[in-house]
N, C-alpha and C positions, 0 to 999 in steps of 0.2 A: 764204579763197580768195584767188588771185593778184590778183585785181579785184575791183570791186564786183558780186557774184553776184546774180541771174545776167543782167543787161541789160547790163553791160558799157558804162558810159559812154566816151564818146572822148577823145581826146587833146589835149583843149584846152589852152594852153599862154600864157604871157605872156614877152615879150621884154624882159629887165631892160637898165638902163643899163651899159655897159662900166666896169669899175674903171679906174683910173689903171694904166696899163701899168706904169710905172715903180715905183710903190708897190706895187702889186699883186706883183710879181715878186719884190720884195725881202723882203716880208713872207712869201711863200710859201716862198723859199728859207730863210728865218731858221726858219720853222715847222717845215719837215720834215727840219732838222738839231739842232735843240735837243733837249735833255733835257725830258720832260715834268713840270711840277710842277702842282699845285693848292693853291689856298686852303683853310686851315682854314675849316669852317663854310659852304661853297660851297653844299651841298644844302639846309642849314637856310636860308640866305638866299632861295632859290628856292623852298622848299616850297609856301608860301600861294599863290603864282601857279600853280604846277603843278597844284594841287588843282583849279584852276579851269579851267585850260587844256587839260589833257590828257585828260579825259572829253570834251570837244568835238570831238578829233581824229576823223576818218573810221576810222582804223587803231587806235583804243583799242579794246581787245577786252573791257573789264569795263564795257561801258554797261550802266546800270540799278540801278548800286550804287555807294555813295560811295566816294571814295577817303580812307582814314584816316590814311595816311601813305607815306613813301617810306623807302626803304633804299639805300644808295650801293654799287654792284656794282663799277664802275671810275670814274674821273674822269682825263681826259687834258687839260690845256691846249695849245690848238694855236696860240693866240697869245695874249700876255699883256696882260692888260688896260690898254690906254692910254685918251688921252683920246678917241681915235676909235672905237676897236673890239677888243675881246676875244673870244676864241673858246674853247668848251669842249666837248669830246666826253663824253658823260655815258651810263653805263649804269646805270638807275636801276630798282631793283624797285618797284612801287606795290602797296600793302597795301589790300585791301578786303575787306568782311564776306563770308563764306562763304553763298552759298545753302543753305538745308535740305536736309540729306541728303548735302553735298558732301564730299569727302575732304579733309582739310587739303591745303593749297596754300600753297607761299611767296609767292605774288603774281607776276604776270606782268612780265617785263625788258622795258623800252623803251629803243630807242637814240635819243638826242637829241642834236642839234648845237644848242649855245644861243650866240647872238651878245648881246654886251653893248654899248651906246652909252651917252654921255652922253642923245642925244637920236634918237630915231627919225625918218629923213627921211620924207617922205609916200609915197614909192613902196613902203616896206616896212611900210606899216600894216596891210595883212593879216596880217602874221606877227607881230603884236606878241602877246607873253605876258605883259607887264606890267611895272610900275616896281616897282622893288626897293626896299622900306622899311627892310631892316636888313641887318646881316652884312657880309661883304667886298664885296658888290655895291651897298651902300646908296647911293641917289642915282643909279642907273643903271638903265637899260631894258632888259630881256631879250626876245629875239626867236628866232624860228625862222629860224637862219641859214642854211638850205637856200634860202632866199627873195633871199638875198644874193649876187650873182654872187662877190665876193673869195673868202669862205670856201667857196663850191661849187668855185670854180676851185682853191683850195688843196688839197682831196682829189684833184682829178685828177692835180695836180702831185706831191701824195705818191705816187700809183700810179705815174707817168710814172718818177719817180725810184727806185721800189721802199724808201720811208722806213719807218722805226721810229719811232713817237712813243710812249713810253711802253708800255703793252702793246699797242699796235694794229700791226698788221703791213699794210704795202701792198706788193701784189704783182702781178706781171704777166707776160703772156706775153711772153719777150724778142723772137720772131719776129714781132711786131706793133708797128707804129709807133704813138707816141701823140704829136702834135704839140705843140708851145707856144702858148699863146696863144689857145685856143680859148676862145670866150664863153659862161659856163653860163646856163640859163634853168630854171627850176624846172617840172615839169608840174603845171599845176592840177587836171587831173581826178581825181575822187574815185578813189582805191587803197586797198588796205590795205596799202600800204608807201610810199615815197616816191621820186622818179625825176627826176634831174636831165639835162638834153641839153646836149651842149657841142658847139656849133658845126655842129649836124647830122651829125655824126661820130660820136660816141658816146652812149649811155645808161647813167647810172650808177642801179642800183636800190640803195637803202638800205632793207634790212629794218628795220622798225620794231619789231616784237616778236620777239624772238630767243629762242633756245633753245639750251642746247649740243648739239653731236654735226655731223655732215656734213651740210650743207643739200642738198638736191636740187637748189635753183636754180643752184647751182654744179656739183654732182657731175653730173649729167645732161647738161648742155650741155659739159661738159670731155669727156665719155665720148663724146658723139655728134662733136665736134669730131676726137677721135683716130681716129672711124670716116670720117672725110671726109663726114659726112652734111650736106649744104648747106640742110637745111630749118631750123637752129637756127643763129642768129647765135652763132660761137665766142667764148666769154669772152676779153676783153682784158687784163682785170686784175681784182681782187678785194680786200676789205678783210677781216681777219679779226683774232680776237684770241685769246687763250688763257687762262683764266681757273680757277684751281683744278685745273688738269691737263685741262682740258674745251676743246675746241677749239669756238670761234664762228663762224660766217660773218656777216659785217656788211654786205656790199655787193657787187655783182656790175658789173663795166662790161662792156659789148658794143657792138658797133658799132651804129649806130642807121640803120634802114631809111630811106633819104629817101623823101619822096612817099607812103607807104605808107598804105593804110587799113587799120584793124582790120576783122576779118570782121563784127562786130554792125553797125558803122557802113555797111560795104558795103551788107550784106543790107536793112537799113532803108533807105537810098536805092533800092536795085531795087524793094522793095516798093512805097515810095510812089510809083514811074513806073509800077508794075503790070508791071515786068520780071521775067523767067524768071532764077532763081539757080541752076537745077539743074547748069548748065555749071562754075561756081564751085564746087559743093558736091562736083561729081564731082572738080576738082581738089585740092580739101581733103580728100576723101577719100585721093585718091594720097599726098599730103602726109602724112597722119596715119599712114598704112600705111610709107610710107618710115621715119619717125621710129622706130615701132614696130620694124622689121624690122634698124633698126641698132642700138637699145638690145638686142634680143635677142643679136645680135652681140657687143656691147660687155660686157655684164653677165651673170651667171648666171641661167638660168632653172629653176624646179622645176615639178614635177606636182603637181596638187592632187588628194589622193584623196578618200575619203569623211569622215575624221577633220576635215581642212582645211576642205573645203565645208561641213561642218556646222557648223563654226564660224562661217564667213561667213554661213552662212543665220542663224545664231542671233543674228549680230550686227545682221543687217537686222530680224529679227522684233524685237530690242530697241529699236530705234530706231522701228519703228512703232508700239511700245505707249507709248513715250515722246511720241511725237508726237501721240498719240490724246488723252494727257493734257494735252498744251500747246493742241492744237487739236479742242475736241470735234467740229466740225463733220468731223473724218474718221472719227468712229466708225461712221455708218452703212456705211462703206465698208472698214472694216477685215477683215473676213471675207475679203471678194475680195482685198486687198491681201496677205494674208498668205499666200493661196493660190499667189499669185506666186513667194513664197519656200519655200514647202514643195513645190511641185513641182521645184525645184531641187534640194532634199534629198531627194527620192524618187529622182532620176536618179543622185545621187552614192551611194545607198545601193544601187542595182541595179549599181554598180561603174563607171560613168561617172567618167572624169577630164578635167580639163583642164590646161593648161598655164599658168602665171604667170609675168610677167616685169617689169622696170622699165616703169611706163608715166608719162604726162604726171601723172594724178591730179587734175586740175582742168580738164578741157578742156572749151572751149565758143568760140564764136564770138570772143568778146573776147579769147580768148589765141591768136589768129590774126592775123597781118598779112599784106596783099598787096601786093605793090610795085607800082610803076606799070607795070612790064613783065610784071605778070602772076603773079610767083612767089610762091607762099605760104609762110609761115614759120610756126612754132611759137614760141612765148614762155612764159615764166611757169612754171617747172618745181617751183615752191615746193609744190605740192599744196594743200589745203585748211589755212590755219595753224591753224585752229581744233583741228585732230588732233593728236596726239602725233608728234613727227618719227621714231621708230621705226617707227609704224604707216604714215607716210608715205612710208618707205622700203622696205616690203614688196614683193616682187613680187604682182602681181595679173594676172587676164585682162585681156587688152587690150579686152574688151567693155564696161569700166567706162568707158574712154576716150570709146568710139564712142557708150553710151548717152548721155554727157555732152553730145554735140555734137548727137545727135540731139533731145534735152531743148532744146538753144538754138536750133534750127530752129524747133519748136514755140514758144516763147517770141518768138521774130523775128515769125512769123507772127500773133500776137497784139496787137503792139506797133505796127501801122498803125490808121489812122481808116477806111481802106479794105480791108477783108479782101480776099486773093487765093485765091479755093478754090483748095483743092489745091496749095497753095505747100510747106506743109510735107511734105506726102507725096511731093512730086516731089523736094524736098532731100534727104529720106531715103533714098529709091531710088538717086538719083545719087549721093549720098556712099558709100553702102554697096557700090555698083558699082564706084565708083573705088578704095576700099578693096580691093577683092577683086583688081582687076586687077593690085595690086603685091605683095599678101600671098599670094595665091593663096586666100585663105578670105572668103569672104562672111559678114559677120557675121550676116545673115538666116538662115543655114542651122542657126545656134543660138538658136532662138526662144525657150527657155525660160530660159537664160541672160542675154539680152539683157533680154528682160522683167524679171527680176529686178532688174537693174541700174537700168534705167529707173525702175521703180516705187520703188526705194530713192531715187534722186536727186528723184523728183518728190515724194516724203514729205519729203526736207529742205526744198525748195522750199517747200513750204506752211508747215511752222515758221518758216521765215524771212520768208516775206511776212507771216505773222500778226503776225510782232513789228516788223517793220521798213517794210513796204509795204502796208499793208492794201487798199488800191487795186488791187493787183496778184493777191489772193489767188485771183480767180476763174481765173486762168491755170494754176497748178498743179492746182487743184481739177478743172477740167474732165479733165485729164491722169489724175490719181487716179480719175476715176469711169470714164475709159475701162479704166485698167489693171486695175481690181477685175473688171471683167466681162470683158474680151477680149485677145486677143494683140495689142500695139500695133503689130506688123508686117501 
């Protein structure tokens, strides 16, 4: 998921010490114009440290299985190692034992920005990877360089100047200005990627687990910018690579929405005060519909008939069966949950069709920002990173996004010590009404489709919470009990 699902922690951040203007600018200028080289044995030098450090990162996808080794996909030296600082951009593949019955897999590929210093100053202690014992970096200290202002500012300078360094391509929208001298700070909130804010003007999202192909986190905001949709910040620049003939999206730079609250934080604050959130939910429904409408104009739509719908239903049933095996507490509810999916298949067999289009794919309150002026924006169009990129780019019914937001209201309602009766229900109604005002179609008028998607989402949540946050399991389990017996609307 674009962020920590499904409770969406906030945008906590730290303010780094600014780098020396003179040295920083000179180092960046040298880095973005030089031909990249790397030392032989670089990965072997880092291997024992990465085996310990990588599995502890929030964005590491292979938790629960040991890392048995690494292979180098691409290495680019951005700054030559000096007494003060060396900087490497690495794409490494982590090898892990396969789970029983899993198909062969080459290992996930991760994007790392590794800094090396003789000694790490105290301000960078949280970024420590370890002390290198052997190889070309022996005697130095390795750390996650995104926490260091100078390396982070180097990335922005490379985008600003449209640099090419080794196999890396830094590109930008020529119609947007990128000022020099913007101080960088890394965002410390738990995310499935890493983000850097530059002077409260831009935010750079670096994808950590990367896959070949066109990433929707760049593709869809660019398409929406062409349509003039104001609900999504238009990309200012991006970082990509081409390896073995395949394109890779590595990062996206967008305007930073100053003074904004994400929808999750805002909802929790209002809940804590016992305040009604329906006006905000209504506005958020309108914003969602504006994005969907613009995407339908910008990119092709398709009609889902019986065969396509049956494949969708089969996928939902397969996920249910796997979830029951993983979380036995689901077993008593399985027949009722299955009925939510078979009811959709029955409609399709009777000749009912649905329109599918490109959607957000992982919509919840934490993927929405409300500016100080009350304007809602949608962010993080990556979709669910655990799913194949080809699947994330498929056209889908807009009800999937709507269902994700309705589940998010339910989560928020259960996240307060003092529940507000009817809060989630009021938000559901307001959101759907706002959506209908823009799209002309109220999602509640297709209850079978909406119930299927909400049920599918709740089942996913049950598995997630059982694995990662057992204390939260009762939230989706309560929803599962409802969906197994009644229509959620």
